[in-house]
C-alpha positions, 0 to 999 in steps of 0.5 A: 245786628245783621245787614245783609249787603250783596255787593257785585264787582266786576273785578275780581269776579266776586260777589259776596254777602256781608253781615254786618254783627253789632255790639248786641250780638254777643259779648263783644264791643261795639266799634267803628274802624278808622277810615275818611268818610266816602261821603253819601249816606249808607242804608244803614249804619250797619251796612258794608260794601267790601270787595275781595281781591285774590290771584295777584301777579307776582308782579304788580302794575305801577299804582295798583293799590292807588286804583284800586282805592281809587275805584272804591271811592268812586264806587263807594266801597269802604273796604277791600279784603285782599288775600296775602298769604297763609297761617305760614307767613304774607307778603309785608311788604305788599300788604303795607303798600296796600294799607298806606294806598288804601287809608290815603283815600279813605279805603278800609283794609281787612287782609285775609289769610288762608286759615287752614289750607295750604297744600305746600304744607300739607304736601312737604310737612305730611304730619301736620296735614288731615288724617283722613279714616283711609290712613292717607293724609289729605294734601290740602288742608291740616289739622286744626288740633295740631299745636304747631299749625293753631301757634303758626296762625296766631303768630301770623295773625298778629304779625298781621295785625301788630306791624301793617296797621290795618282796619280788620282781619278775615278767616278765610278756609277757618274750616275742615275740607272733609267730614271722615277726618282729622285721626291724627294723634293730636285729636285723638289726644284732645277728643279723649281728654275733652270728652272723657271718653276713651275709645278705640280710635278711628273705628269708634268715631268714624262717620256711621259708627258709634260714637261720630255724632259725638266726634263730629260735635267735637270737632265744630268745638275745635275749629271754634276753639281756634277761632277765640283764640286768634281773635283773643290775640288780635284784640290785644294787640288791637281792641278797635280791630274788625274781625271776620270771617268767609264761611260756606253758606249752606247748613248741615254740610258745612256745620258737620262735614266741614266743622265751620259753626259760623251762627256759633261764632257769630252768637257769641261775638266773636266775629264783627262781621261774616261773608258767606261765599255766595259767588256763584253764577246761578241765580236760583243756586244764589236764591236757595244760598240765601232762603233754602232750608239748608242756609243758616243766613236767615237764622242768623238774621233773627238775631238783632241789634239797635238797628232792628232785624233787616231782612235779606 
């Protein structure tokens, strides 16, 4: 089932909407993460209150994590989502410190990794970056078909879960940042193998071309398969782990432009909850994200669980 919980936090500058997905959301097992009760009833069993922590200073103040956990406990926030690194690596020592301090006060830790975004890799190893329609390489996003990128994400995510006693794992930037791409050799080979359709590459699959719609649908399947593969690896290590994703709230552009079909991920039971990124500083924009014709949040909440459908 799905529960929308808008949690407004003063620090981090983030307003997040968490949609919790129960066992009824697909072929996924129901479970709860380990942790000490925070006390006080929640509105619904599936309600999840969390905060994101991003842009850390190089050196943290003394007792930083203990103070964060104390704030969470005071305000009955169940979990933190610290941004700890990218698919290429993470700060293992810092994450272990966070887990130790937070667990001592009953706060869950759901680390977040940048999944397909790394400007250092894109710049330093351009063969791994998205190849755009104009023949240039992206300066930020990497190709989701490239085996090196996929294996790197799987390896790093597995390390996080296996070595750091976390309660969950969150995908971030699990999308392609460009509509016109990727057209690298890995995408060409995979597209033709999986669709059985040799094409004039990339001319016939670019926006407006004969086979672009087929290519757009295929791109979505590539990202979805990556979510599934990573999740399978993580659950093999920790069957009780909560797997989630930070996602873009709009519909057509992000589904096809970014190849991020998180409604499908939810329906297939690949995630325990999603966080549509609604941190905007304009009430009209927030309302449009939640209720506009271009959103999926209403579509997702039609999926129901033991508590019944819960409106936003």
